[in-house]
The first five atom37 places (N, CA, C, CB, O) and aatype in JSON, in Angstrom:
{
  "aatype": [12, 15, 12, 11, 16, 16, 10, 10, 10, 10, 19, 9, 15, 10, 15, 10, 5, 0, 5, 14, 16, 10, 16, 16, 15, 5, 5, 11, 0, 9, 16, 15, 19, 9, 6, 1, 18, 16, 10, 0, 1, 6, 16, 11, 3, 16, 9, 10, 10, 11, 16, 9, 10, 15, 14, 6, 9, 3, 5, 10, 19, 15, 15, 7, 6, 17, 1, 16, 7, 9, 2, 16, 0, 19, 5, 7, 12, 10, 1, 15, 15, 6, 2, 2, 0, 7, 11, 1, 16, 9, 15, 9, 3, 11, 9, 1, 10, 10, 16, 11, 16, 15, 0, 9, 19, 3, 16, 1, 18, 6, 9, 5, 2, 0, 3, 7, 16, 0, 1, 11, 12, 17, 15, 16, 13, 9, 10, 19, 13, 0, 6, 3, 16, 17, 11, 9, 13, 0, 9, 1, 2, 12, 10, 14, 5, 11],
  "atom_mask": [
    [1, 1, 1, 1, 1],
    [1, 1, 1, 1, 1],
    [1, 1, 1, 1, 1],
    [1, 1, 1, 1, 1],
    [1, 1, 1, 1, 1],
    [1, 1, 1, 1, 1],
    [1, 1, 1, 1, 1],
    [1, 1, 1, 1, 1],
    [1, 1, 1, 1, 1],
    [1, 1, 1, 1, 1],
    [1, 1, 1, 1, 1],
    [1, 1, 1, 1, 1],
    [1, 1, 1, 1, 1],
    [1, 1, 1, 1, 1],
    [1, 1, 1, 1, 1],
    [1, 1, 1, 1, 1],
    [1, 1, 1, 1, 1],
    [1, 1, 1, 1, 1],
    [1, 1, 1, 1, 1],
    [1, 1, 1, 1, 1],
    [1, 1, 1, 1, 1],
    [1, 1, 1, 1, 1],
    [1, 1, 1, 1, 1],
    [1, 1, 1, 1, 1],
    [1, 1, 1, 1, 1],
    [1, 1, 1, 1, 1],
    [1, 1, 1, 1, 1],
    [1, 1, 1, 1, 1],
    [1, 1, 1, 1, 1],
    [1, 1, 1, 1, 1],
    [1, 1, 1, 1, 1],
    [1, 1, 1, 1, 1],
    [1, 1, 1, 1, 1],
    [1, 1, 1, 1, 1],
    [1, 1, 1, 1, 1],
    [1, 1, 1, 1, 1],
    [1, 1, 1, 1, 1],
    [1, 1, 1, 1, 1],
    [1, 1, 1, 1, 1],
    [1, 1, 1, 1, 1],
    [1, 1, 1, 1, 1],
    [1, 1, 1, 1, 1],
    [1, 1, 1, 1, 1],
    [1, 1, 1, 1, 1],
    [1, 1, 1, 1, 1],
    [1, 1, 1, 1, 1],
    [1, 1, 1, 1, 1],
    [1, 1, 1, 1, 1],
    [1, 1, 1, 1, 1],
    [1, 1, 1, 1, 1],
    [1, 1, 1, 1, 1],
    [1, 1, 1, 1, 1],
    [1, 1, 1, 1, 1],
    [1, 1, 1, 1, 1],
    [1, 1, 1, 1, 1],
    [1, 1, 1, 1, 1],
    [1, 1, 1, 1, 1],
    [1, 1, 1, 1, 1],
    [1, 1, 1, 1, 1],
    [1, 1, 1, 1, 1],
    [1, 1, 1, 1, 1],
    [1, 1, 1, 1, 1],
    [1, 1, 1, 1, 1],
    [1, 1, 1, 0, 1],
    [1, 1, 1, 1, 1],
    [1, 1, 1, 1, 1],
    [1, 1, 1, 1, 1],
    [1, 1, 1, 1, 1],
    [1, 1, 1, 0, 1],
    [1, 1, 1, 1, 1],
    [1, 1, 1, 1, 1],
    [1, 1, 1, 1, 1],
    [1, 1, 1, 1, 1],
    [1, 1, 1, 1, 1],
    [1, 1, 1, 1, 1],
    [1, 1, 1, 0, 1],
    [1, 1, 1, 1, 1],
    [1, 1, 1, 1, 1],
    [1, 1, 1, 1, 1],
    [1, 1, 1, 1, 1],
    [1, 1, 1, 1, 1],
    [1, 1, 1, 1, 1],
    [1, 1, 1, 1, 1],
    [1, 1, 1, 1, 1],
    [1, 1, 1, 1, 1],
    [1, 1, 1, 0, 1],
    [1, 1, 1, 1, 1],
    [1, 1, 1, 1, 1],
    [1, 1, 1, 1, 1],
    [1, 1, 1, 1, 1],
    [1, 1, 1, 1, 1],
    [1, 1, 1, 1, 1],
    [1, 1, 1, 1, 1],
    [1, 1, 1, 1, 1],
    [1, 1, 1, 1, 1],
    [1, 1, 1, 1, 1],
    [1, 1, 1, 1, 1],
    [1, 1, 1, 1, 1],
    [1, 1, 1, 1, 1],
    [1, 1, 1, 1, 1],
    [1, 1, 1, 1, 1],
    [1, 1, 1, 1, 1],
    [1, 1, 1, 1, 1],
    [1, 1, 1, 1, 1],
    [1, 1, 1, 1, 1],
    [1, 1, 1, 1, 1],
    [1, 1, 1, 1, 1],
    [1, 1, 1, 1, 1],
    [1, 1, 1, 1, 1],
    [1, 1, 1, 1, 1],
    [1, 1, 1, 1, 1],
    [1, 1, 1, 1, 1],
    [1, 1, 1, 1, 1],
    [1, 1, 1, 1, 1],
    [1, 1, 1, 1, 1],
    [1, 1, 1, 0, 1],
    [1, 1, 1, 1, 1],
    [1, 1, 1, 1, 1],
    [1, 1, 1, 1, 1],
    [1, 1, 1, 1, 1],
    [1, 1, 1, 1, 1],
    [1, 1, 1, 1, 1],
    [1, 1, 1, 1, 1],
    [1, 1, 1, 1, 1],
    [1, 1, 1, 1, 1],
    [1, 1, 1, 1, 1],
    [1, 1, 1, 1, 1],
    [1, 1, 1, 1, 1],
    [1, 1, 1, 1, 1],
    [1, 1, 1, 1, 1],
    [1, 1, 1, 1, 1],
    [1, 1, 1, 1, 1],
    [1, 1, 1, 1, 1],
    [1, 1, 1, 1, 1],
    [1, 1, 1, 1, 1],
    [1, 1, 1, 1, 1],
    [1, 1, 1, 1, 1],
    [1, 1, 1, 1, 1],
    [1, 1, 1, 1, 1],
    [1, 1, 1, 1, 1],
    [1, 1, 1, 1, 1],
    [1, 1, 1, 1, 1],
    [1, 1, 1, 1, 1],
    [1, 1, 1, 1, 1],
    [1, 1, 1, 1, 1],
    [1, 1, 1, 1, 1]
  ],
  "atom_positions": [
    [[0.82, -1.13, 0.02], [-0.01, 0.0, -0.04], [0.92, 1.26, 0.02], [-1.07, -0.02, 1.14], [1.87, 1.31, 0.8]],
    [[0.63, 2.24, -0.83], [1.42, 3.38, -0.94], [1.19, 4.29, 0.26], [1.15, 4.07, -2.23], [0.18, 4.19, 0.96]],
    [[2.18, 5.21, 0.47], [2.1, 6.16, 1.67], [0.88, 7.0, 1.5], [3.39, 7.09, 1.8], [0.21, 7.26, 2.49]],
    [[0.52, 7.49, 0.27], [-0.6, 8.36, 0.08], [-1.87, 7.58, 0.44], [-0.64, 8.89, -1.38], [-2.75, 8.11, 1.11]],
    [[-1.96, 6.37, 0.0], [-3.15, 5.54, 0.3], [-3.32, 5.37, 1.8], [-3.05, 4.15, -0.38], [-4.41, 5.55, 2.34]],
    [[-2.21, 5.03, 2.49], [-2.21, 4.83, 3.91], [-2.67, 6.08, 4.58], [-0.84, 4.42, 4.41], [-3.51, 5.99, 5.48]],
    [[-2.17, 7.3, 4.21], [-2.55, 8.55, 4.83], [-4.04, 8.8, 4.61], [-1.71, 9.71, 4.27], [-4.75, 9.19, 5.54]],
    [[-4.51, 8.58, 3.42], [-5.91, 8.73, 3.05], [-6.8, 7.92, 3.95], [-6.13, 8.32, 1.6], [-7.75, 8.43, 4.55]],
    [[-6.47, 6.62, 4.05], [-7.24, 5.76, 4.88], [-7.16, 6.24, 6.36], [-6.75, 4.3, 4.72], [-8.16, 6.16, 7.08]],
    [[-6.07, 6.71, 6.8], [-5.96, 7.25, 8.17], [-6.94, 8.38, 8.39], [-4.54, 7.74, 8.45], [-7.69, 8.4, 9.37]],
    [[-6.91, 9.31, 7.46], [-7.81, 10.51, 7.6], [-9.27, 10.07, 7.56], [-7.55, 11.55, 6.45], [-10.05, 10.58, 8.36]],
    [[-9.68, 9.11, 6.65], [-11.0, 8.69, 6.68], [-11.4, 7.97, 7.99], [-11.23, 7.82, 5.53], [-12.48, 8.18, 8.53]],
    [[-10.53, 7.18, 8.46], [-10.83, 6.46, 9.76], [-10.95, 7.47, 10.9], [-9.69, 5.39, 10.12], [-11.76, 7.28, 11.81]],
    [[-10.19, 8.52, 10.87], [-10.29, 9.55, 11.92], [-11.61, 10.28, 11.91], [-9.19, 10.56, 11.78], [-12.15, 10.64, 12.95]],
    [[-12.07, 10.46, 10.81], [-13.4, 11.2, 10.66], [-14.5, 10.34, 11.23], [-13.72, 11.53, 9.12], [-15.59, 10.87, 11.46]],
    [[-14.3, 9.07, 11.46], [-15.42, 8.17, 11.92], [-15.27, 7.92, 13.43], [-15.41, 6.78, 11.14], [-16.12, 7.23, 13.99]],
    [[-14.29, 8.43, 14.09], [-14.13, 8.2, 15.51], [-13.67, 9.43, 16.25], [-13.17, 7.1, 15.75], [-13.16, 10.36, 15.63]],
    [[-13.83, 9.45, 17.54], [-13.41, 10.5, 18.4], [-11.88, 10.48, 18.57], [-14.12, 10.38, 19.74], [-11.24, 9.43, 18.59]],
    [[-11.32, 11.73, 18.7], [-9.91, 11.75, 18.85], [-9.54, 11.24, 20.31], [-9.37, 13.21, 18.56], [-10.14, 11.72, 21.27]],
    [[-8.6, 10.33, 20.49], [-8.24, 9.89, 21.78], [-7.46, 11.02, 22.54], [-7.41, 8.6, 21.67], [-6.97, 11.97, 21.94]],
    [[-7.38, 10.84, 23.89], [-6.74, 11.8, 24.75], [-5.3, 11.38, 24.89], [-7.44, 11.91, 26.12], [-5.02, 10.19, 25.09]],
    [[-4.38, 12.31, 24.79], [-2.91, 12.06, 24.85], [-2.6, 11.87, 26.38], [-2.03, 13.34, 24.17], [-2.95, 12.72, 27.2]],
    [[-1.93, 10.7, 26.76], [-1.59, 10.45, 28.1], [-0.16, 11.04, 28.38], [-1.66, 8.93, 28.39], [0.57, 11.34, 27.44]],
    [[0.19, 11.2, 29.59], [1.5, 11.69, 29.98], [2.58, 10.78, 29.44], [1.6, 11.81, 31.51], [3.59, 11.26, 28.93]],
    [[2.39, 9.5, 29.55], [3.41, 8.59, 29.09], [3.57, 8.6, 27.53], [3.08, 7.18, 29.59], [4.66, 8.45, 26.98]],
    [[2.45, 8.77, 26.88], [2.54, 8.95, 25.4], [3.22, 10.24, 25.04], [1.13, 8.93, 24.76], [4.01, 10.25, 24.09]],
    [[2.97, 11.36, 25.73], [3.58, 12.56, 25.49], [5.08, 12.44, 25.72], [2.98, 13.61, 26.32], [5.86, 12.86, 24.87]],
    [[5.5, 11.87, 26.86], [6.93, 11.7, 27.12], [7.62, 10.83, 26.04], [7.13, 11.07, 28.51], [8.72, 11.16, 25.6]],
    [[6.98, 9.75, 25.61], [7.57, 8.9, 24.64], [7.72, 9.55, 23.3], [6.8, 7.69, 24.52], [8.74, 9.36, 22.65]],
    [[6.71, 10.34, 22.85], [6.69, 11.0, 21.59], [7.76, 12.16, 21.64], [5.23, 11.53, 21.29], [8.49, 12.39, 20.67]],
    [[7.81, 12.87, 22.79], [8.8, 13.95, 22.9], [10.2, 13.35, 22.83], [8.61, 14.76, 24.24], [11.08, 13.92, 22.19]],
    [[10.41, 12.26, 23.43], [11.7, 11.54, 23.41], [12.16, 11.23, 21.98], [11.59, 10.22, 24.2], [13.33, 11.35, 21.65]],
    [[11.19, 10.83, 21.14], [11.52, 10.52, 19.72], [12.04, 11.71, 19.08], [10.32, 10.02, 18.95], [13.1, 11.67, 18.45]],
    [[11.29, 12.86, 19.22], [11.67, 14.09, 18.64], [13.08, 14.55, 19.1], [10.64, 15.13, 18.98], [13.91, 15.01, 18.31]],
    [[13.29, 14.4, 20.4], [14.6, 14.8, 20.96], [15.69, 13.95, 20.38], [14.62, 14.67, 22.51], [16.77, 14.47, 20.07]],
    [[15.47, 12.63, 20.21], [16.5, 11.71, 19.68], [16.73, 12.06, 18.18], [16.05, 10.15, 19.85], [17.86, 12.02, 17.7]],
    [[15.64, 12.4, 17.45], [15.75, 12.83, 16.06], [16.69, 14.03, 15.97], [14.36, 13.17, 15.47], [17.62, 14.05, 15.16]],
    [[16.44, 15.05, 16.84], [17.29, 16.21, 16.89], [18.68, 15.91, 17.13], [16.85, 17.11, 17.88], [19.56, 16.42, 16.43]],
    [[18.97, 15.06, 18.14], [20.36, 14.63, 18.48], [20.98, 13.87, 17.31], [20.38, 13.73, 19.77], [22.15, 14.1, 16.98]],
    [[20.25, 12.98, 16.67], [20.83, 12.14, 15.58], [21.13, 13.13, 14.44], [19.81, 10.94, 15.1], [22.18, 12.99, 13.81]],
    [[20.33, 14.05, 14.16], [20.64, 15.05, 13.04], [21.85, 15.9, 13.39], [19.41, 16.01, 12.77], [22.7, 16.17, 12.53]],
    [[21.94, 16.32, 14.64], [23.09, 17.15, 15.07], [24.35, 16.43, 15.05], [22.88, 17.67, 16.41], [25.38, 16.99, 14.67]],
    [[24.34, 15.18, 15.46], [25.59, 14.29, 15.54], [25.79, 13.46, 14.31], [25.51, 13.32, 16.75], [26.77, 12.73, 14.22]],
    [[24.84, 13.55, 13.31], [24.93, 12.74, 12.13], [24.97, 11.22, 12.42], [26.13, 13.14, 11.35], [25.7, 10.49, 11.75]],
    [[24.23, 10.77, 13.39], [24.2, 9.48, 13.94], [23.13, 8.57, 13.1], [23.85, 9.59, 15.49], [21.95, 8.47, 13.44]],
    [[23.67, 7.97, 12.03], [22.79, 7.17, 11.24], [22.2, 5.91, 11.93], [23.49, 6.77, 10.04], [21.12, 5.44, 11.58]],
    [[22.94, 5.4, 12.92], [22.36, 4.18, 13.71], [21.16, 4.69, 14.51], [23.49, 3.5, 14.75], [20.12, 4.04, 14.51]],
    [[21.29, 5.78, 15.16], [20.23, 6.33, 15.95], [19.01, 6.61, 15.04], [20.71, 7.62, 16.68], [17.87, 6.26, 15.35]],
    [[19.33, 7.27, 13.88], [18.17, 7.59, 12.98], [17.42, 6.41, 12.53], [18.63, 8.33, 11.78], [16.2, 6.47, 12.39]],
    [[18.1, 5.32, 12.29], [17.42, 4.13, 11.78], [16.65, 3.45, 12.88], [18.4, 3.16, 11.16], [15.83, 2.58, 12.59]],
    [[16.87, 3.8, 14.14], [16.06, 3.14, 15.21], [14.8, 3.99, 15.45], [16.91, 2.97, 16.57], [13.86, 3.48, 16.06]],
    [[14.73, 5.21, 15.01], [13.53, 6.04, 15.23], [12.71, 6.33, 14.02], [13.91, 7.29, 15.82], [11.6, 6.85, 14.11]],
    [[13.26, 5.99, 12.88], [12.54, 6.19, 11.6], [11.81, 4.86, 11.18], [13.57, 6.66, 10.45], [12.35, 3.76, 11.31]],
    [[10.67, 5.01, 10.71], [9.92, 3.86, 10.14], [10.65, 3.48, 8.79], [8.33, 4.23, 9.9], [11.13, 4.37, 8.1]],
    [[10.72, 2.17, 8.42], [11.32, 1.92, 7.18], [10.61, 2.52, 6.02], [11.44, 0.53, 7.0], [11.21, 2.67, 4.96]],
    [[9.38, 2.86, 6.15], [8.56, 3.47, 5.06], [8.58, 5.01, 5.18], [7.08, 2.94, 5.12], [7.74, 5.65, 4.56]],
    [[9.5, 5.62, 5.95], [9.52, 7.03, 6.07], [9.32, 7.77, 4.77], [10.77, 7.43, 6.67], [9.83, 7.42, 3.71]],
    [[8.54, 8.84, 4.93], [8.31, 9.7, 3.71], [8.52, 11.11, 4.23], [6.79, 9.51, 3.03], [7.85, 11.55, 5.16]],
    [[9.5, 11.82, 3.61], [9.91, 13.18, 4.03], [9.82, 14.08, 2.8], [11.4, 13.19, 4.65], [10.25, 13.77, 1.69]],
    [[9.19, 15.27, 3.12], [9.23, 16.39, 2.16], [9.99, 17.55, 2.85], [7.75, 16.84, 1.7], [9.58, 18.04, 3.9]],
    [[11.09, 17.96, 2.25], [11.85, 18.96, 2.84], [11.52, 20.35, 2.2], [13.31, 18.62, 2.71], [10.83, 20.43, 1.18]],
    [[12.01, 21.41, 2.82], [11.67, 22.79, 2.44], [12.08, 23.07, 1.07], [12.29, 23.79, 3.37], [11.48, 23.96, 0.47]],
    [[13.07, 22.39, 0.46], [13.47, 22.68, -0.91], [12.49, 22.02, -1.91], [14.92, 22.18, -1.15], [12.57, 22.28, -3.11]],
    [[11.6, 21.21, -1.45], [10.67, 20.48, -2.37], [11.07, 19.11, -2.67], [0.0, 0.0, 0.0], [10.35, 18.41, -3.38]],
    [[12.21, 18.64, -2.17], [12.69, 17.29, -2.45], [11.84, 16.25, -1.59], [14.28, 17.19, -2.11], [11.57, 16.46, -0.4]],
    [[11.46, 15.21, -2.24], [10.81, 14.09, -1.59], [11.79, 13.04, -1.29], [9.7, 13.54, -2.42], [12.62, 12.7, -2.14]],
    [[11.74, 12.5, -0.1], [12.63, 11.39, 0.29], [11.76, 10.27, 0.72], [13.63, 11.79, 1.43], [11.02, 10.39, 1.71]],
    [[11.81, 9.17, 0.02], [10.93, 8.04, 0.37], [11.79, 6.81, 0.72], [9.93, 7.7, -0.81], [12.7, 6.43, -0.01]],
    [[11.45, 6.22, 1.88], [12.23, 5.06, 2.37], [13.37, 5.49, 3.2], [0.0, 0.0, 0.0], [13.92, 6.58, 3.01]],
    [[13.76, 4.62, 4.16], [14.67, 4.94, 5.23], [16.06, 5.23, 4.66], [14.73, 3.8, 6.25], [16.7, 6.17, 5.14]],
    [[16.58, 4.5, 3.68], [17.87, 4.71, 3.17], [17.94, 6.01, 2.45], [18.27, 3.61, 2.29], [18.92, 6.74, 2.64]],
    [[16.99, 6.37, 1.65], [16.93, 7.64, 0.93], [16.88, 8.82, 1.92], [15.7, 7.68, 0.01], [17.61, 9.81, 1.8]],
    [[15.96, 8.65, 2.93], [15.73, 9.7, 3.95], [17.08, 9.98, 4.73], [14.56, 9.24, 4.97], [17.51, 11.12, 4.92]],
    [[17.68, 8.87, 5.13], [18.91, 9.07, 6.04], [20.01, 9.66, 5.13], [19.44, 7.63, 6.74], [20.69, 10.59, 5.58]],
    [[20.22, 9.21, 3.95], [21.22, 9.87, 3.08], [20.9, 11.3, 2.84], [21.33, 9.17, 1.76], [21.82, 12.12, 2.87]],
    [[19.7, 11.67, 2.61], [19.29, 13.08, 2.43], [19.5, 13.92, 3.6], [0.0, 0.0, 0.0], [19.87, 15.09, 3.5]],
    [[19.24, 13.3, 4.82], [19.36, 14.06, 6.11], [20.88, 14.35, 6.3], [18.75, 13.22, 7.39], [21.25, 15.46, 6.67]],
    [[21.72, 13.37, 6.04], [23.17, 13.58, 6.19], [23.69, 14.72, 5.21], [23.93, 12.21, 5.89], [24.48, 15.6, 5.56]],
    [[23.15, 14.6, 3.98], [23.56, 15.61, 3.0], [23.11, 17.06, 3.44], [22.94, 15.24, 1.6], [23.84, 18.05, 3.34]],
    [[21.83, 17.08, 3.94], [21.3, 18.36, 4.38], [22.07, 18.85, 5.61], [19.79, 18.24, 4.69], [22.34, 20.05, 5.71]],
    [[22.43, 18.0, 6.53], [23.22, 18.48, 7.7], [24.55, 18.97, 7.3], [23.4, 17.39, 8.72], [25.1, 19.86, 7.96]],
    [[25.14, 18.41, 6.19], [26.44, 19.01, 5.71], [26.22, 20.28, 5.04], [27.18, 18.08, 4.75], [27.0, 21.22, 5.22]],
    [[25.15, 20.38, 4.25], [24.94, 21.6, 3.41], [24.41, 22.76, 4.29], [23.92, 21.29, 2.23], [24.59, 23.94, 3.97]],
    [[23.74, 22.38, 5.4], [23.11, 23.45, 6.29], [23.62, 23.23, 7.65], [21.51, 23.42, 6.3], [22.87, 22.87, 8.56]],
    [[24.96, 23.45, 7.83], [25.61, 23.2, 9.11], [25.12, 24.26, 10.08], [27.18, 23.22, 8.97], [24.8, 25.4, 9.73]],
    [[25.09, 23.79, 11.33], [24.64, 24.77, 12.39], [23.88, 24.02, 13.47], [0.0, 0.0, 0.0], [23.47, 22.87, 13.26]],
    [[23.69, 24.61, 14.53], [23.06, 24.01, 15.71], [21.53, 23.91, 15.36], [23.33, 24.89, 17.05], [20.9, 24.91, 15.02]],
    [[20.99, 22.73, 15.46], [19.59, 22.44, 15.23], [18.83, 22.42, 16.48], [19.43, 21.18, 14.54], [19.25, 21.8, 17.45]],
    [[17.64, 23.12, 16.49], [16.79, 23.11, 17.6], [15.36, 22.79, 17.09], [16.87, 24.45, 18.34], [14.86, 23.47, 16.19]],
    [[14.69, 21.72, 17.68], [13.3, 21.46, 17.32], [12.49, 21.64, 18.64], [13.12, 19.97, 16.68], [12.75, 20.96, 19.63]],
    [[11.56, 22.52, 18.63], [10.72, 22.79, 19.76], [9.23, 22.37, 19.46], [10.83, 24.29, 20.12], [8.59, 22.89, 18.55]],
    [[8.77, 21.48, 20.22], [7.33, 20.99, 20.02], [6.35, 22.04, 20.34], [7.02, 19.77, 20.9], [6.42, 22.59, 21.44]],
    [[5.43, 22.37, 19.46], [4.33, 23.29, 19.69], [3.11, 22.52, 20.2], [3.99, 24.05, 18.4], [2.41, 22.93, 21.12]],
    [[2.91, 21.33, 19.51], [1.62, 20.61, 19.79], [1.79, 19.13, 19.38], [0.38, 21.28, 18.99], [2.44, 18.79, 18.39]],
    [[1.18, 18.32, 20.19], [1.15, 16.88, 19.91], [-0.45, 16.55, 19.9], [2.04, 15.98, 21.1], [-1.21, 16.91, 20.8]],
    [[-0.83, 15.85, 18.81], [-2.28, 15.41, 18.8], [-2.27, 13.97, 18.39], [-3.2, 16.29, 17.79], [-1.61, 13.58, 17.43]],
    [[-3.01, 13.17, 19.12], [-3.21, 11.79, 18.77], [-4.31, 11.78, 17.78], [-3.53, 10.91, 19.99], [-5.35, 12.41, 17.98]],
    [[-4.09, 11.03, 16.62], [-5.17, 10.85, 15.68], [-5.91, 9.52, 16.06], [-4.61, 10.83, 14.19], [-7.13, 9.44, 16.0]],
    [[-5.16, 8.55, 16.42], [-5.66, 7.28, 16.92], [-4.78, 6.95, 18.14], [-5.62, 6.13, 15.8], [-3.88, 7.73, 18.46]],
    [[-5.0, 5.84, 18.79], [-4.2, 5.41, 19.94], [-2.75, 5.08, 19.52], [-4.85, 4.18, 20.61], [-1.83, 4.99, 20.32]],
    [[-2.63, 4.9, 18.13], [-1.28, 4.48, 17.65], [-0.72, 5.42, 16.58], [-1.35, 3.06, 17.08], [0.2, 5.08, 15.84]],
    [[-1.31, 6.59, 16.52], [-0.75, 7.56, 15.49], [-0.9, 8.99, 15.97], [-1.49, 7.41, 14.1], [-1.93, 9.38, 16.51]],
    [[0.15, 9.76, 15.78], [0.21, 11.15, 16.32], [0.76, 12.1, 15.32], [1.04, 11.23, 17.58], [1.59, 11.73, 14.48]],
    [[0.31, 13.34, 15.4], [0.85, 14.48, 14.6], [1.63, 15.35, 15.53], [-0.29, 15.33, 13.89], [1.09, 15.69, 16.58]],
    [[2.86, 15.73, 15.27], [3.65, 16.61, 16.19], [4.0, 17.77, 15.33], [4.97, 15.89, 16.83], [4.7, 17.61, 14.33]],
    [[3.53, 18.94, 15.7], [3.87, 20.22, 15.09], [5.03, 20.88, 15.85], [2.63, 21.16, 15.06], [4.96, 20.99, 17.07]],
    [[6.08, 21.32, 15.18], [7.19, 21.81, 15.75], [7.74, 23.1, 15.08], [8.15, 20.77, 15.76], [7.4, 23.39, 13.93]],
    [[8.58, 23.86, 15.79], [9.41, 24.86, 15.26], [10.75, 24.37, 15.06], [9.43, 26.01, 16.1], [11.34, 23.81, 15.99]],
    [[11.32, 24.53, 13.87], [12.66, 23.91, 13.56], [13.63, 25.07, 13.23], [12.57, 22.84, 12.3], [13.35, 25.82, 12.3]],
    [[14.68, 25.24, 13.92], [15.58, 26.28, 13.73], [17.01, 25.82, 13.53], [15.48, 27.17, 14.83], [17.49, 24.99, 14.3]],
    [[17.67, 26.31, 12.57], [19.13, 26.04, 12.4], [19.9, 27.38, 12.64], [19.45, 25.43, 10.91], [19.72, 28.38, 11.95]],
    [[20.73, 27.31, 13.65], [21.47, 28.55, 13.93], [22.76, 28.41, 13.14], [21.74, 28.77, 15.51], [23.53, 27.47, 13.35]],
    [[22.99, 29.32, 12.25], [24.14, 29.34, 11.31], [25.38, 29.92, 12.04], [23.78, 30.21, 10.01], [25.26, 30.69, 13.0]],
    [[26.53, 29.54, 11.57], [27.76, 30.04, 12.09], [27.89, 31.54, 12.01], [28.87, 29.42, 11.4], [28.61, 32.11, 12.83]],
    [[27.23, 32.23, 11.07], [27.41, 33.64, 10.95], [26.42, 34.42, 11.82], [27.28, 34.04, 9.51], [26.3, 35.64, 11.72]],
    [[25.69, 33.66, 12.69], [24.79, 34.28, 13.66], [23.27, 34.35, 13.2], [0.0, 0.0, 0.0], [22.37, 34.6, 14.0]],
    [[23.07, 34.12, 11.89], [21.72, 34.17, 11.33], [21.02, 32.79, 11.68], [21.76, 34.45, 9.72], [21.69, 31.82, 12.02]],
    [[19.72, 32.78, 11.57], [18.96, 31.61, 11.87], [18.05, 31.27, 10.7], [18.17, 31.81, 13.14], [17.41, 32.15, 10.11]],
    [[18.0, 30.03, 10.4], [16.99, 29.51, 9.46], [15.77, 29.01, 10.2], [17.58, 28.38, 8.6], [15.87, 27.99, 10.89]],
    [[14.63, 29.65, 10.11], [13.51, 29.24, 10.96], [12.39, 28.58, 10.08], [12.94, 30.5, 11.75], [11.88, 29.18, 9.13]],
    [[12.05, 27.37, 10.45], [11.16, 26.55, 9.69], [10.08, 26.01, 10.63], [11.92, 25.41, 8.99], [10.21, 26.13, 11.85]],
    [[9.03, 25.42, 10.08], [8.14, 24.57, 10.75], [8.21, 23.13, 10.23], [6.78, 25.1, 10.64], [8.38, 22.88, 9.04]],
    [[8.06, 22.24, 11.14], [8.07, 20.81, 10.76], [6.92, 20.13, 11.41], [9.39, 20.11, 11.15], [6.6, 20.4, 12.57]],
    [[6.28, 19.21, 10.64], [5.29, 18.4, 11.18], [5.75, 16.94, 10.99], [3.93, 18.68, 10.54], [6.14, 16.52, 9.9]],
    [[5.67, 16.18, 12.14], [6.07, 14.79, 12.18], [4.8, 13.96, 12.42], [7.16, 14.53, 13.29], [3.96, 14.3, 13.25]],
    [[4.69, 12.85, 11.67], [3.67, 11.89, 11.83], [4.38, 10.64, 12.44], [2.92, 11.59, 10.44], [5.3, 10.07, 11.84]],
    [[3.93, 10.24, 13.64], [4.48, 9.1, 14.3], [3.5, 7.98, 14.42], [4.98, 9.47, 15.63], [2.31, 8.22, 14.58]],
    [[3.95, 6.76, 14.34], [3.11, 5.57, 14.48], [3.71, 4.69, 15.58], [3.0, 4.77, 13.11], [4.93, 4.52, 15.67]],
    [[2.83, 4.15, 16.43], [3.25, 3.32, 17.49], [3.04, 1.84, 16.98], [2.44, 3.65, 18.83], [1.91, 1.42, 16.74]],
    [[4.11, 1.13, 16.84], [4.06, -0.28, 16.41], [5.21, -1.07, 17.1], [4.17, -0.39, 14.82], [6.3, -0.54, 17.32]],
    [[4.94, -2.3, 17.41], [5.96, -3.15, 18.07], [6.52, -2.48, 19.31], [7.11, -3.48, 17.09], [7.73, -2.52, 19.56]],
    [[5.64, -1.87, 20.09], [5.96, -1.35, 21.41], [6.85, -0.04, 21.34], [6.7, -2.46, 22.21], [7.54, 0.28, 22.31]],
    [[6.82, 0.67, 20.25], [7.67, 1.84, 20.17], [7.08, 2.81, 19.16], [9.11, 1.46, 19.78], [6.43, 2.4, 18.2]],
    [[7.31, 4.1, 19.38], [6.92, 5.19, 18.46], [8.01, 5.37, 17.47], [6.63, 6.52, 19.2], [9.19, 5.4, 17.84]],
    [[7.64, 5.49, 16.18], [8.54, 5.72, 15.06], [8.05, 6.81, 14.18], [8.71, 4.47, 14.26], [6.84, 6.97, 13.99]],
    [[8.99, 7.6, 13.61], [8.63, 8.67, 12.72], [8.23, 8.08, 11.38], [9.78, 9.65, 12.57], [9.05, 7.42, 10.75]],
    [[6.99, 8.29, 10.9], [6.46, 7.73, 9.67], [6.55, 8.74, 8.53], [5.02, 7.3, 9.87], [6.69, 8.36, 7.36]],
    [[6.47, 10.07, 8.89], [6.49, 11.1, 7.85], [7.0, 12.38, 8.41], [5.13, 11.31, 7.25], [6.81, 12.6, 9.6]],
    [[7.62, 13.24, 7.66], [8.13, 14.49, 8.1], [7.77, 15.51, 6.98], [9.7, 14.41, 8.4], [7.96, 15.22, 5.79]],
    [[7.25, 16.73, 7.37], [6.97, 17.76, 6.42], [7.7, 19.02, 6.97], [5.4, 17.97, 6.23], [7.36, 19.5, 8.05]],
    [[8.67, 19.54, 6.24], [9.36, 20.79, 6.62], [8.8, 21.89, 5.73], [10.95, 20.66, 6.47], [8.56, 21.71, 4.54]],
    [[8.6, 23.05, 6.36], [8.06, 24.22, 5.64], [8.78, 25.48, 6.03], [6.58, 24.39, 5.91], [9.08, 25.69, 7.21]],
    [[9.06, 26.32, 5.08], [9.53, 27.66, 5.4], [8.31, 28.62, 5.47], [10.58, 28.15, 4.32], [7.56, 28.74, 4.5]],
    [[8.12, 29.3, 6.65], [7.0, 30.21, 6.77], [7.13, 31.37, 5.86], [6.86, 30.68, 8.14], [8.26, 31.78, 5.59]],
    [[6.1, 31.93, 5.38], [6.14, 33.15, 4.55], [6.51, 34.31, 5.43], [4.78, 33.42, 3.84], [6.15, 34.38, 6.6]],
    [[7.24, 35.22, 4.82], [7.72, 36.39, 5.6], [6.75, 37.45, 5.47], [9.09, 36.88, 5.16], [6.94, 38.53, 6.03]]
  ]
}
């Protein structure tokens, strides 16, 4: 099943049920995944990335590049970290459970450049809980309009 089909089915199923309440333990676990993602990007730790990304990861970056699959995503992330060097900070704005096993995490994503300027973006992460762990299933990075 394609990523787009999976997401469409997820949206349809959500419209048929009430949104579950986020528990403290779910919030901590999801926050931990985003913190580990930030650390992995900062340290270029491919082993850590591969433990928190779903094999089917689907990423759309601010340049418009689509990265599909874990190997393509990890290679693109490393390339991006090299091309956009600087301290990365991801701050969670909101976590919403779609179902008991899927969540949307809206964040502010900032790269502090060596020259003192900052690249400020928004990122949305879709996480799925499977096999007793949360994994990043999709990432959407956006540059806000000025």
